[in-house]
mmJSON file of the N, C-alpha and C atoms, coordinates in Angstrom:
{"data_MODEL":{"atom_site":{
"group_PDB":["ATOM","ATOM","ATOM","ATOM","ATOM","ATOM","ATOM","ATOM","ATOM","ATOM","ATOM","ATOM","ATOM","ATOM","ATOM","ATOM","ATOM","ATOM","ATOM","ATOM","ATOM","ATOM","ATOM","ATOM","ATOM","ATOM","ATOM","ATOM","ATOM","ATOM","ATOM","ATOM","ATOM","ATOM","ATOM","ATOM","ATOM","ATOM","ATOM","ATOM","ATOM","ATOM","ATOM","ATOM","ATOM","ATOM","ATOM","ATOM","ATOM","ATOM","ATOM","ATOM","ATOM","ATOM","ATOM","ATOM","ATOM","ATOM","ATOM","ATOM","ATOM","ATOM","ATOM","ATOM","ATOM","ATOM","ATOM","ATOM","ATOM","ATOM","ATOM","ATOM","ATOM","ATOM","ATOM","ATOM","ATOM","ATOM","ATOM","ATOM","ATOM","ATOM","ATOM","ATOM","ATOM","ATOM","ATOM","ATOM","ATOM","ATOM","ATOM","ATOM","ATOM","ATOM","ATOM","ATOM","ATOM","ATOM","ATOM","ATOM","ATOM","ATOM","ATOM","ATOM","ATOM","ATOM","ATOM","ATOM","ATOM","ATOM","ATOM","ATOM","ATOM","ATOM","ATOM","ATOM","ATOM","ATOM","ATOM","ATOM","ATOM","ATOM","ATOM","ATOM","ATOM","ATOM","ATOM","ATOM","ATOM","ATOM","ATOM","ATOM","ATOM","ATOM","ATOM","ATOM","ATOM","ATOM","ATOM","ATOM","ATOM","ATOM","ATOM","ATOM","ATOM","ATOM","ATOM","ATOM","ATOM","ATOM","ATOM","ATOM","ATOM","ATOM","ATOM","ATOM","ATOM","ATOM","ATOM","ATOM","ATOM","ATOM","ATOM","ATOM","ATOM","ATOM","ATOM","ATOM","ATOM","ATOM","ATOM","ATOM","ATOM","ATOM","ATOM","ATOM","ATOM","ATOM","ATOM","ATOM","ATOM","ATOM","ATOM","ATOM","ATOM","ATOM","ATOM","ATOM","ATOM","ATOM","ATOM","ATOM","ATOM","ATOM","ATOM","ATOM","ATOM","ATOM","ATOM","ATOM","ATOM","ATOM","ATOM","ATOM","ATOM","ATOM","ATOM","ATOM","ATOM","ATOM","ATOM","ATOM","ATOM","ATOM","ATOM","ATOM","ATOM","ATOM","ATOM","ATOM","ATOM","ATOM","ATOM","ATOM","ATOM","ATOM","ATOM","ATOM","ATOM","ATOM","ATOM"],
"id":[1,2,3,4,5,6,7,8,9,10,11,12,13,14,15,16,17,18,19,20,21,22,23,24,25,26,27,28,29,30,31,32,33,34,35,36,37,38,39,40,41,42,43,44,45,46,47,48,49,50,51,52,53,54,55,56,57,58,59,60,61,62,63,64,65,66,67,68,69,70,71,72,73,74,75,76,77,78,79,80,81,82,83,84,85,86,87,88,89,90,91,92,93,94,95,96,97,98,99,100,101,102,103,104,105,106,107,108,109,110,111,112,113,114,115,116,117,118,119,120,121,122,123,124,125,126,127,128,129,130,131,132,133,134,135,136,137,138,139,140,141,142,143,144,145,146,147,148,149,150,151,152,153,154,155,156,157,158,159,160,161,162,163,164,165,166,167,168,169,170,171,172,173,174,175,176,177,178,179,180,181,182,183,184,185,186,187,188,189,190,191,192,193,194,195,196,197,198,199,200,201,202,203,204,205,206,207,208,209,210,211,212,213,214,215,216,217,218,219,220,221,222,223,224,225,226,227,228,229,230,231],
"type_symbol":["N","C","C","N","C","C","N","C","C","N","C","C","N","C","C","N","C","C","N","C","C","N","C","C","N","C","C","N","C","C","N","C","C","N","C","C","N","C","C","N","C","C","N","C","C","N","C","C","N","C","C","N","C","C","N","C","C","N","C","C","N","C","C","N","C","C","N","C","C","N","C","C","N","C","C","N","C","C","N","C","C","N","C","C","N","C","C","N","C","C","N","C","C","N","C","C","N","C","C","N","C","C","N","C","C","N","C","C","N","C","C","N","C","C","N","C","C","N","C","C","N","C","C","N","C","C","N","C","C","N","C","C","N","C","C","N","C","C","N","C","C","N","C","C","N","C","C","N","C","C","N","C","C","N","C","C","N","C","C","N","C","C","N","C","C","N","C","C","N","C","C","N","C","C","N","C","C","N","C","C","N","C","C","N","C","C","N","C","C","N","C","C","N","C","C","N","C","C","N","C","C","N","C","C","N","C","C","N","C","C","N","C","C","N","C","C","N","C","C","N","C","C","N","C","C","N","C","C","N","C","C"],
"label_atom_id":["N","CA","C","N","CA","C","N","CA","C","N","CA","C","N","CA","C","N","CA","C","N","CA","C","N","CA","C","N","CA","C","N","CA","C","N","CA","C","N","CA","C","N","CA","C","N","CA","C","N","CA","C","N","CA","C","N","CA","C","N","CA","C","N","CA","C","N","CA","C","N","CA","C","N","CA","C","N","CA","C","N","CA","C","N","CA","C","N","CA","C","N","CA","C","N","CA","C","N","CA","C","N","CA","C","N","CA","C","N","CA","C","N","CA","C","N","CA","C","N","CA","C","N","CA","C","N","CA","C","N","CA","C","N","CA","C","N","CA","C","N","CA","C","N","CA","C","N","CA","C","N","CA","C","N","CA","C","N","CA","C","N","CA","C","N","CA","C","N","CA","C","N","CA","C","N","CA","C","N","CA","C","N","CA","C","N","CA","C","N","CA","C","N","CA","C","N","CA","C","N","CA","C","N","CA","C","N","CA","C","N","CA","C","N","CA","C","N","CA","C","N","CA","C","N","CA","C","N","CA","C","N","CA","C","N","CA","C","N","CA","C","N","CA","C","N","CA","C","N","CA","C","N","CA","C","N","CA","C","N","CA","C","N","CA","C","N","CA","C"],
"label_alt_id":[null,null,null,null,null,null,null,null,null,null,null,null,null,null,null,null,null,null,null,null,null,null,null,null,null,null,null,null,null,null,null,null,null,null,null,null,null,null,null,null,null,null,null,null,null,null,null,null,null,null,null,null,null,null,null,null,null,null,null,null,null,null,null,null,null,null,null,null,null,null,null,null,null,null,null,null,null,null,null,null,null,null,null,null,null,null,null,null,null,null,null,null,null,null,null,null,null,null,null,null,null,null,null,null,null,null,null,null,null,null,null,null,null,null,null,null,null,null,null,null,null,null,null,null,null,null,null,null,null,null,null,null,null,null,null,null,null,null,null,null,null,null,null,null,null,null,null,null,null,null,null,null,null,null,null,null,null,null,null,null,null,null,null,null,null,null,null,null,null,null,null,null,null,null,null,null,null,null,null,null,null,null,null,null,null,null,null,null,null,null,null,null,null,null,null,null,null,null,null,null,null,null,null,null,null,null,null,null,null,null,null,null,null,null,null,null,null,null,null,null,null,null,null,null,null,null,null,null,null,null,null],
"label_comp_id":["MET","MET","MET","LYS","LYS","LYS","GLU","GLU","GLU","LYS","LYS","LYS","ILE","ILE","ILE","HIS","HIS","HIS","PRO","PRO","PRO","LYS","LYS","LYS","TYR","TYR","TYR","LYS","LYS","LYS","GLU","GLU","GLU","VAL","VAL","VAL","THR","THR","THR","VAL","VAL","VAL","THR","THR","THR","CYS","CYS","CYS","ALA","ALA","ALA","CYS","CYS","CYS","GLY","GLY","GLY","PHE","PHE","PHE","SER","SER","SER","PHE","PHE","PHE","LYS","LYS","LYS","THR","THR","THR","ARG","ARG","ARG","SER","SER","SER","THR","THR","THR","VAL","VAL","VAL","SER","SER","SER","ALA","ALA","ALA","GLU","GLU","GLU","LYS","LYS","LYS","LEU","LEU","LEU","GLN","GLN","GLN","VAL","VAL","VAL","GLY","GLY","GLY","ILE","ILE","ILE","CYS","CYS","CYS","ALA","ALA","ALA","ASN","ASN","ASN","CYS","CYS","CYS","HIS","HIS","HIS","PRO","PRO","PRO","PHE","PHE","PHE","TYR","TYR","TYR","THR","THR","THR","GLY","GLY","GLY","LYS","LYS","LYS","GLN","GLN","GLN","LYS","LYS","LYS","TYR","TYR","TYR","VAL","VAL","VAL","ASP","ASP","ASP","THR","THR","THR","ALA","ALA","ALA","GLY","GLY","GLY","ARG","ARG","ARG","VAL","VAL","VAL","GLU","GLU","GLU","LYS","LYS","LYS","PHE","PHE","PHE","GLN","GLN","GLN","ARG","ARG","ARG","LYS","LYS","LYS","PHE","PHE","PHE","GLY","GLY","GLY","GLY","GLY","GLY","GLU","GLU","GLU","TYR","TYR","TYR","PHE","PHE","PHE","LYS","LYS","LYS","LYS","LYS","LYS","PRO","PRO","PRO","ALA","ALA","ALA","GLY","GLY","GLY","LYS","LYS","LYS","LYS","LYS","LYS"],
"label_asym_id":["A","A","A","A","A","A","A","A","A","A","A","A","A","A","A","A","A","A","A","A","A","A","A","A","A","A","A","A","A","A","A","A","A","A","A","A","A","A","A","A","A","A","A","A","A","A","A","A","A","A","A","A","A","A","A","A","A","A","A","A","A","A","A","A","A","A","A","A","A","A","A","A","A","A","A","A","A","A","A","A","A","A","A","A","A","A","A","A","A","A","A","A","A","A","A","A","A","A","A","A","A","A","A","A","A","A","A","A","A","A","A","A","A","A","A","A","A","A","A","A","A","A","A","A","A","A","A","A","A","A","A","A","A","A","A","A","A","A","A","A","A","A","A","A","A","A","A","A","A","A","A","A","A","A","A","A","A","A","A","A","A","A","A","A","A","A","A","A","A","A","A","A","A","A","A","A","A","A","A","A","A","A","A","A","A","A","A","A","A","A","A","A","A","A","A","A","A","A","A","A","A","A","A","A","A","A","A","A","A","A","A","A","A","A","A","A","A","A","A","A","A","A","A","A","A","A","A","A","A","A","A"],
"label_entity_id":["1","1","1","1","1","1","1","1","1","1","1","1","1","1","1","1","1","1","1","1","1","1","1","1","1","1","1","1","1","1","1","1","1","1","1","1","1","1","1","1","1","1","1","1","1","1","1","1","1","1","1","1","1","1","1","1","1","1","1","1","1","1","1","1","1","1","1","1","1","1","1","1","1","1","1","1","1","1","1","1","1","1","1","1","1","1","1","1","1","1","1","1","1","1","1","1","1","1","1","1","1","1","1","1","1","1","1","1","1","1","1","1","1","1","1","1","1","1","1","1","1","1","1","1","1","1","1","1","1","1","1","1","1","1","1","1","1","1","1","1","1","1","1","1","1","1","1","1","1","1","1","1","1","1","1","1","1","1","1","1","1","1","1","1","1","1","1","1","1","1","1","1","1","1","1","1","1","1","1","1","1","1","1","1","1","1","1","1","1","1","1","1","1","1","1","1","1","1","1","1","1","1","1","1","1","1","1","1","1","1","1","1","1","1","1","1","1","1","1","1","1","1","1","1","1","1","1","1","1","1","1"],
"label_seq_id":[1,1,1,2,2,2,3,3,3,4,4,4,5,5,5,6,6,6,7,7,7,8,8,8,9,9,9,10,10,10,11,11,11,12,12,12,13,13,13,14,14,14,15,15,15,16,16,16,17,17,17,18,18,18,19,19,19,20,20,20,21,21,21,22,22,22,23,23,23,24,24,24,25,25,25,26,26,26,27,27,27,28,28,28,29,29,29,30,30,30,31,31,31,32,32,32,33,33,33,34,34,34,35,35,35,36,36,36,37,37,37,38,38,38,39,39,39,40,40,40,41,41,41,42,42,42,43,43,43,44,44,44,45,45,45,46,46,46,47,47,47,48,48,48,49,49,49,50,50,50,51,51,51,52,52,52,53,53,53,54,54,54,55,55,55,56,56,56,57,57,57,58,58,58,59,59,59,60,60,60,61,61,61,62,62,62,63,63,63,64,64,64,65,65,65,66,66,66,67,67,67,68,68,68,69,69,69,70,70,70,71,71,71,72,72,72,73,73,73,74,74,74,75,75,75,76,76,76,77,77,77],
"pdbx_PDB_ins_code":[null,null,null,null,null,null,null,null,null,null,null,null,null,null,null,null,null,null,null,null,null,null,null,null,null,null,null,null,null,null,null,null,null,null,null,null,null,null,null,null,null,null,null,null,null,null,null,null,null,null,null,null,null,null,null,null,null,null,null,null,null,null,null,null,null,null,null,null,null,null,null,null,null,null,null,null,null,null,null,null,null,null,null,null,null,null,null,null,null,null,null,null,null,null,null,null,null,null,null,null,null,null,null,null,null,null,null,null,null,null,null,null,null,null,null,null,null,null,null,null,null,null,null,null,null,null,null,null,null,null,null,null,null,null,null,null,null,null,null,null,null,null,null,null,null,null,null,null,null,null,null,null,null,null,null,null,null,null,null,null,null,null,null,null,null,null,null,null,null,null,null,null,null,null,null,null,null,null,null,null,null,null,null,null,null,null,null,null,null,null,null,null,null,null,null,null,null,null,null,null,null,null,null,null,null,null,null,null,null,null,null,null,null,null,null,null,null,null,null,null,null,null,null,null,null,null,null,null,null,null,null],
"Cartn_x":[183.809,184.237,183.972,184.918,184.732,183.741,182.983,182.023,182.642,182.14,182.502,183.976,184.627,186.004,186.096,185.038,185.048,184.545,185.142,184.669,183.29,182.58,181.251,181.396,180.559,180.555,179.318,179.509,178.355,178.477,177.402,177.366,178.015,178.879,179.538,179.394,179.523,179.485,180.904,181.32,182.658,182.515,183.291,183.248,184.639,184.699,185.966,186.224,187.466,187.828,187.141,186.768,186.088,184.613,184.088,182.696,181.798,182.253,181.458,181.38,180.213,180.073,179.229,179.493,178.758,178.745,177.857,177.743,178.356,179.015,179.584,179.569,180.061,180.132,181.588,181.868,183.241,183.292,184.475,184.693,185.267,185.423,185.921,184.903,185.375,184.452,183.728,184.277,183.662,182.45,181.501,180.32,180.625,181.631,181.999,183.488,183.85,185.249,185.547,186.691,187.142,188.312,188.217,189.303,189.775,191.005,191.578,191.252,191.007,190.75,189.842,188.978,188.041,188.02,187.196,187.108,186.529,185.776,185.208,186.237,187.298,188.274,189.688,189.904,191.233,191.565,192.755,193.115,193.064,193.324,193.28,191.871,190.861,189.481,188.859,189.284,188.683,189.368,190.613,191.369,191.963,191.814,192.364,193.578,194.655,195.854,195.821,196.104,196.193,197.392,198.127,199.33,198.981,199.47,199.374,200.75,200.856,202.157,202.369,203.515,203.891,205.168,205.096,206.253,206.927,206.161,206.723,207.586,207.407,208.258,208.065,206.828,206.577,207.291,207.176,207.841,209.352,209.875,211.322,211.786,211.039,211.378,211.313,210.262,210.124,211.211,211.646,212.753,214.044,214.255,215.502,215.54,214.422,214.434,213.492,212.78,211.808,212.456,211.618,212.105,212.827,214.066,214.847,215.404,215.328,215.98,215.486,214.166,213.593,213.552,213.919,213.903,215.135,214.949,216.07,216.901,218.185,219.02,218.563,218.757,218.261,218.906,220.161,220.859,220.463,219.939,219.599,218.126,217.84,216.436,216.177],
"Cartn_y":[175.89,175.058,175.765,175.659,176.296,175.503,176.203,175.562,175.359,174.351,174.049,173.674,173.123,172.658,171.139,170.489,169.038,168.381,167.246,166.561,165.95,165.735,165.123,163.658,163.206,161.827,161.165,160.308,159.754,158.246,157.623,156.179,155.79,154.759,154.241,152.725,152.155,150.711,150.216,149.261,148.672,147.312,147.063,145.794,145.17,143.919,143.194,142.457,142.044,141.277,139.909,139.396,138.094,138.199,139.42,139.61,140.077,139.99,140.427,141.946,142.478,143.931,144.283,145.453,145.936,147.448,148.013,149.472,149.939,151.068,151.7,153.2,153.936,155.386,155.795,156.808,157.232,158.684,159.272,160.631,160.621,159.449,159.33,159.925,160.623,161.307,160.354,159.153,158.202,157.527,157.098,156.384,154.91,154.375,152.961,152.845,151.903,151.606,150.182,149.954,148.623,148.256,147.109,146.634,145.271,144.939,143.673,142.507,142.784,141.705,142.235,141.373,141.78,140.721,140.927,139.987,138.64,138.593,137.321,136.429,137.017,136.192,136.294,137.099,137.231,135.976,135.404,134.159,134.263,135.421,135.572,135.316,135.779,135.631,134.313,133.758,132.525,131.288,131.411,130.261,129.425,129.838,129.113,129.867,129.126,129.763,129.636,130.748,130.661,131.471,130.908,131.554,132.465,133.675,134.576,134.538,133.765,133.483,134.309,134.93,135.69,135.101,134.605,134.078,132.929,132.07,130.873,131.116,132.215,132.534,131.565,131.107,130.167,128.851,128.34,127.087,127.229,128.359,128.593,128.582,129.233,129.25,127.841,127.083,125.736,124.805,124.974,124.161,124.495,125.781,126.21,125.894,126.14,126.027,124.958,124.262,123.29,122.032,121.132,119.834,119.901,119.458,119.324,120.648,121.711,122.97,123.544,123.476,124.095,123.171,121.921,120.998,121.207,121.161,121.334,120.047,120.18,118.976,118.193,116.88,115.989,116.291,116.758,116.993,118.272,119.268,120.57,120.645,121.387,121.613,123.056],
"Cartn_z":[-36.614,-37.713,-39.036,-39.93,-41.23,-42.071,-42.846,-43.738,-45.115,-45.815,-47.207,-47.398,-46.378,-46.556,-46.513,-46.086,-45.959,-47.248,-47.639,-48.85,-48.63,-49.706,-49.635,-49.247,-48.348,-47.864,-48.438,-49.451,-50.157,-50.305,-50.738,-50.914,-52.235,-52.198,-53.402,-53.424,-54.61,-54.784,-55.007,-54.191,-54.297,-54.958,-56.017,-56.731,-56.712,-56.286,-56.207,-57.521,-57.727,-58.917,-58.932,-57.745,-57.679,-58.05,-58.178,-58.562,-57.429,-56.211,-55.061,-55.036,-54.734,-54.641,-53.421,-52.872,-51.712,-51.729,-50.949,-50.862,-49.554,-49.622,-48.445,-48.654,-47.694,-47.833,-47.901,-48.729,-48.936,-49.385,-49.288,-49.788,-51.199,-51.794,-53.156,-54.112,-55.135,-56.039,-56.994,-57.223,-58.148,-57.507,-58.336,-57.856,-57.618,-58.34,-58.237,-57.957,-57.09,-56.8,-57.229,-57.833,-58.218,-57.309,-56.633,-55.791,-56.279,-55.976,-56.426,-55.514,-54.242,-53.291,-52.181,-51.679,-50.629,-49.525,-48.523,-47.408,-47.841,-48.93,-49.407,-50.084,-50.64,-51.356,-50.779,-49.746,-49.159,-48.35,-48.545,-47.848,-46.32,-45.751,-44.298,-43.773,-44.48,-44.028,-44.455,-45.587,-46.078,-45.523,-45.098,-44.595,-45.707,-46.928,-48.079,-48.59,-48.802,-49.335,-50.842,-51.515,-52.962,-53.407,-54.325,-54.822,-55.977,-55.92,-57.048,-57.691,-58.74,-59.333,-60.587,-60.674,-61.848,-62.408,-63.599,-64.333,-63.603,-62.929,-62.323,-61.108,-60.413,-59.262,-58.109,-57.89,-56.799,-57.077,-58.291,-58.639,-58.557,-58.981,-58.91,-57.451,-56.583,-55.167,-54.578,-54.917,-54.379,-54.896,-56.136,-56.661,-55.927,-55.655,-55.034,-53.545,-52.829,-51.377,-50.822,-51.652,-51.176,-50.636,-50.166,-49.703,-48.376,-48.36,-47.134,-46.625,-47.362,-47.007,-45.684,-45.432,-44.259,-43.031,-43.178,-42.047,-41.193,-39.868,-38.936,-38.903,-38.688,-38.524,-37.308,-37.324,-36.271,-34.928,-34.879,-33.63,-32.934,-33.643,-33.044,-32.708,-31.636,-31.259,-31.038],
"occupancy":[1.0,1.0,1.0,1.0,1.0,1.0,1.0,1.0,1.0,1.0,1.0,1.0,1.0,1.0,1.0,1.0,1.0,1.0,1.0,1.0,1.0,1.0,1.0,1.0,1.0,1.0,1.0,1.0,1.0,1.0,1.0,1.0,1.0,1.0,1.0,1.0,1.0,1.0,1.0,1.0,1.0,1.0,1.0,1.0,1.0,1.0,1.0,1.0,1.0,1.0,1.0,1.0,1.0,1.0,1.0,1.0,1.0,1.0,1.0,1.0,1.0,1.0,1.0,1.0,1.0,1.0,1.0,1.0,1.0,1.0,1.0,1.0,1.0,1.0,1.0,1.0,1.0,1.0,1.0,1.0,1.0,1.0,1.0,1.0,1.0,1.0,1.0,1.0,1.0,1.0,1.0,1.0,1.0,1.0,1.0,1.0,1.0,1.0,1.0,1.0,1.0,1.0,1.0,1.0,1.0,1.0,1.0,1.0,1.0,1.0,1.0,1.0,1.0,1.0,1.0,1.0,1.0,1.0,1.0,1.0,1.0,1.0,1.0,1.0,1.0,1.0,1.0,1.0,1.0,1.0,1.0,1.0,1.0,1.0,1.0,1.0,1.0,1.0,1.0,1.0,1.0,1.0,1.0,1.0,1.0,1.0,1.0,1.0,1.0,1.0,1.0,1.0,1.0,1.0,1.0,1.0,1.0,1.0,1.0,1.0,1.0,1.0,1.0,1.0,1.0,1.0,1.0,1.0,1.0,1.0,1.0,1.0,1.0,1.0,1.0,1.0,1.0,1.0,1.0,1.0,1.0,1.0,1.0,1.0,1.0,1.0,1.0,1.0,1.0,1.0,1.0,1.0,1.0,1.0,1.0,1.0,1.0,1.0,1.0,1.0,1.0,1.0,1.0,1.0,1.0,1.0,1.0,1.0,1.0,1.0,1.0,1.0,1.0,1.0,1.0,1.0,1.0,1.0,1.0,1.0,1.0,1.0,1.0,1.0,1.0,1.0,1.0,1.0,1.0,1.0,1.0],
"B_iso_or_equiv":[0.0,0.0,0.0,0.0,0.0,0.0,0.0,0.0,0.0,0.0,0.0,0.0,0.0,0.0,0.0,0.0,0.0,0.0,0.0,0.0,0.0,0.0,0.0,0.0,0.0,0.0,0.0,0.0,0.0,0.0,0.0,0.0,0.0,0.0,0.0,0.0,0.0,0.0,0.0,0.0,0.0,0.0,0.0,0.0,0.0,0.0,0.0,0.0,0.0,0.0,0.0,0.0,0.0,0.0,0.0,0.0,0.0,0.0,0.0,0.0,0.0,0.0,0.0,0.0,0.0,0.0,0.0,0.0,0.0,0.0,0.0,0.0,0.0,0.0,0.0,0.0,0.0,0.0,0.0,0.0,0.0,0.0,0.0,0.0,0.0,0.0,0.0,0.0,0.0,0.0,0.0,0.0,0.0,0.0,0.0,0.0,0.0,0.0,0.0,0.0,0.0,0.0,0.0,0.0,0.0,0.0,0.0,0.0,0.0,0.0,0.0,0.0,0.0,0.0,0.0,0.0,0.0,0.0,0.0,0.0,0.0,0.0,0.0,0.0,0.0,0.0,0.0,0.0,0.0,0.0,0.0,0.0,0.0,0.0,0.0,0.0,0.0,0.0,0.0,0.0,0.0,0.0,0.0,0.0,0.0,0.0,0.0,0.0,0.0,0.0,0.0,0.0,0.0,0.0,0.0,0.0,0.0,0.0,0.0,0.0,0.0,0.0,0.0,0.0,0.0,0.0,0.0,0.0,0.0,0.0,0.0,0.0,0.0,0.0,0.0,0.0,0.0,0.0,0.0,0.0,0.0,0.0,0.0,0.0,0.0,0.0,0.0,0.0,0.0,0.0,0.0,0.0,0.0,0.0,0.0,0.0,0.0,0.0,0.0,0.0,0.0,0.0,0.0,0.0,0.0,0.0,0.0,0.0,0.0,0.0,0.0,0.0,0.0,0.0,0.0,0.0,0.0,0.0,0.0,0.0,0.0,0.0,0.0,0.0,0.0,0.0,0.0,0.0,0.0,0.0,0.0],
"pdbx_formal_charge":[null,null,null,null,null,null,null,null,null,null,null,null,null,null,null,null,null,null,null,null,null,null,null,null,null,null,null,null,null,null,null,null,null,null,null,null,null,null,null,null,null,null,null,null,null,null,null,null,null,null,null,null,null,null,null,null,null,null,null,null,null,null,null,null,null,null,null,null,null,null,null,null,null,null,null,null,null,null,null,null,null,null,null,null,null,null,null,null,null,null,null,null,null,null,null,null,null,null,null,null,null,null,null,null,null,null,null,null,null,null,null,null,null,null,null,null,null,null,null,null,null,null,null,null,null,null,null,null,null,null,null,null,null,null,null,null,null,null,null,null,null,null,null,null,null,null,null,null,null,null,null,null,null,null,null,null,null,null,null,null,null,null,null,null,null,null,null,null,null,null,null,null,null,null,null,null,null,null,null,null,null,null,null,null,null,null,null,null,null,null,null,null,null,null,null,null,null,null,null,null,null,null,null,null,null,null,null,null,null,null,null,null,null,null,null,null,null,null,null,null,null,null,null,null,null,null,null,null,null,null,null],
"auth_seq_id":[1,1,1,2,2,2,3,3,3,4,4,4,5,5,5,6,6,6,7,7,7,8,8,8,9,9,9,10,10,10,11,11,11,12,12,12,13,13,13,14,14,14,15,15,15,16,16,16,17,17,17,18,18,18,19,19,19,20,20,20,21,21,21,22,22,22,23,23,23,24,24,24,25,25,25,26,26,26,27,27,27,28,28,28,29,29,29,30,30,30,31,31,31,32,32,32,33,33,33,34,34,34,35,35,35,36,36,36,37,37,37,38,38,38,39,39,39,40,40,40,41,41,41,42,42,42,43,43,43,44,44,44,45,45,45,46,46,46,47,47,47,48,48,48,49,49,49,50,50,50,51,51,51,52,52,52,53,53,53,54,54,54,55,55,55,56,56,56,57,57,57,58,58,58,59,59,59,60,60,60,61,61,61,62,62,62,63,63,63,64,64,64,65,65,65,66,66,66,67,67,67,68,68,68,69,69,69,70,70,70,71,71,71,72,72,72,73,73,73,74,74,74,75,75,75,76,76,76,77,77,77],
"auth_comp_id":["MET","MET","MET","LYS","LYS","LYS","GLU","GLU","GLU","LYS","LYS","LYS","ILE","ILE","ILE","HIS","HIS","HIS","PRO","PRO","PRO","LYS","LYS","LYS","TYR","TYR","TYR","LYS","LYS","LYS","GLU","GLU","GLU","VAL","VAL","VAL","THR","THR","THR","VAL","VAL","VAL","THR","THR","THR","CYS","CYS","CYS","ALA","ALA","ALA","CYS","CYS","CYS","GLY","GLY","GLY","PHE","PHE","PHE","SER","SER","SER","PHE","PHE","PHE","LYS","LYS","LYS","THR","THR","THR","ARG","ARG","ARG","SER","SER","SER","THR","THR","THR","VAL","VAL","VAL","SER","SER","SER","ALA","ALA","ALA","GLU","GLU","GLU","LYS","LYS","LYS","LEU","LEU","LEU","GLN","GLN","GLN","VAL","VAL","VAL","GLY","GLY","GLY","ILE","ILE","ILE","CYS","CYS","CYS","ALA","ALA","ALA","ASN","ASN","ASN","CYS","CYS","CYS","HIS","HIS","HIS","PRO","PRO","PRO","PHE","PHE","PHE","TYR","TYR","TYR","THR","THR","THR","GLY","GLY","GLY","LYS","LYS","LYS","GLN","GLN","GLN","LYS","LYS","LYS","TYR","TYR","TYR","VAL","VAL","VAL","ASP","ASP","ASP","THR","THR","THR","ALA","ALA","ALA","GLY","GLY","GLY","ARG","ARG","ARG","VAL","VAL","VAL","GLU","GLU","GLU","LYS","LYS","LYS","PHE","PHE","PHE","GLN","GLN","GLN","ARG","ARG","ARG","LYS","LYS","LYS","PHE","PHE","PHE","GLY","GLY","GLY","GLY","GLY","GLY","GLU","GLU","GLU","TYR","TYR","TYR","PHE","PHE","PHE","LYS","LYS","LYS","LYS","LYS","LYS","PRO","PRO","PRO","ALA","ALA","ALA","GLY","GLY","GLY","LYS","LYS","LYS","LYS","LYS","LYS"],
"auth_asym_id":["A","A","A","A","A","A","A","A","A","A","A","A","A","A","A","A","A","A","A","A","A","A","A","A","A","A","A","A","A","A","A","A","A","A","A","A","A","A","A","A","A","A","A","A","A","A","A","A","A","A","A","A","A","A","A","A","A","A","A","A","A","A","A","A","A","A","A","A","A","A","A","A","A","A","A","A","A","A","A","A","A","A","A","A","A","A","A","A","A","A","A","A","A","A","A","A","A","A","A","A","A","A","A","A","A","A","A","A","A","A","A","A","A","A","A","A","A","A","A","A","A","A","A","A","A","A","A","A","A","A","A","A","A","A","A","A","A","A","A","A","A","A","A","A","A","A","A","A","A","A","A","A","A","A","A","A","A","A","A","A","A","A","A","A","A","A","A","A","A","A","A","A","A","A","A","A","A","A","A","A","A","A","A","A","A","A","A","A","A","A","A","A","A","A","A","A","A","A","A","A","A","A","A","A","A","A","A","A","A","A","A","A","A","A","A","A","A","A","A","A","A","A","A","A","A","A","A","A","A","A","A"],
"auth_atom_id":["N","CA","C","N","CA","C","N","CA","C","N","CA","C","N","CA","C","N","CA","C","N","CA","C","N","CA","C","N","CA","C","N","CA","C","N","CA","C","N","CA","C","N","CA","C","N","CA","C","N","CA","C","N","CA","C","N","CA","C","N","CA","C","N","CA","C","N","CA","C","N","CA","C","N","CA","C","N","CA","C","N","CA","C","N","CA","C","N","CA","C","N","CA","C","N","CA","C","N","CA","C","N","CA","C","N","CA","C","N","CA","C","N","CA","C","N","CA","C","N","CA","C","N","CA","C","N","CA","C","N","CA","C","N","CA","C","N","CA","C","N","CA","C","N","CA","C","N","CA","C","N","CA","C","N","CA","C","N","CA","C","N","CA","C","N","CA","C","N","CA","C","N","CA","C","N","CA","C","N","CA","C","N","CA","C","N","CA","C","N","CA","C","N","CA","C","N","CA","C","N","CA","C","N","CA","C","N","CA","C","N","CA","C","N","CA","C","N","CA","C","N","CA","C","N","CA","C","N","CA","C","N","CA","C","N","CA","C","N","CA","C","N","CA","C","N","CA","C","N","CA","C","N","CA","C","N","CA","C","N","CA","C","N","CA","C","N","CA","C"],
"pdbx_PDB_model_num":[1,1,1,1,1,1,1,1,1,1,1,1,1,1,1,1,1,1,1,1,1,1,1,1,1,1,1,1,1,1,1,1,1,1,1,1,1,1,1,1,1,1,1,1,1,1,1,1,1,1,1,1,1,1,1,1,1,1,1,1,1,1,1,1,1,1,1,1,1,1,1,1,1,1,1,1,1,1,1,1,1,1,1,1,1,1,1,1,1,1,1,1,1,1,1,1,1,1,1,1,1,1,1,1,1,1,1,1,1,1,1,1,1,1,1,1,1,1,1,1,1,1,1,1,1,1,1,1,1,1,1,1,1,1,1,1,1,1,1,1,1,1,1,1,1,1,1,1,1,1,1,1,1,1,1,1,1,1,1,1,1,1,1,1,1,1,1,1,1,1,1,1,1,1,1,1,1,1,1,1,1,1,1,1,1,1,1,1,1,1,1,1,1,1,1,1,1,1,1,1,1,1,1,1,1,1,1,1,1,1,1,1,1,1,1,1,1,1,1,1,1,1,1,1,1,1,1,1,1,1,1]
}}}
């Protein structure tokens, strides 16, 4: 194996936008990593759904397709 070709594997602190932080090891050169979402606030892990809405897109979609649009007709199964 060649020497001095592998990146340094060191401890870094990861901080989420929700405020949660933890230590892990990484080859990233920075001492701190900033992430937008983590296991503490991700809807898949928490079981809570939250909309990340930009410029009213969720409301626009619900106005256009909400209500009766997704219900199947009574005759079809």
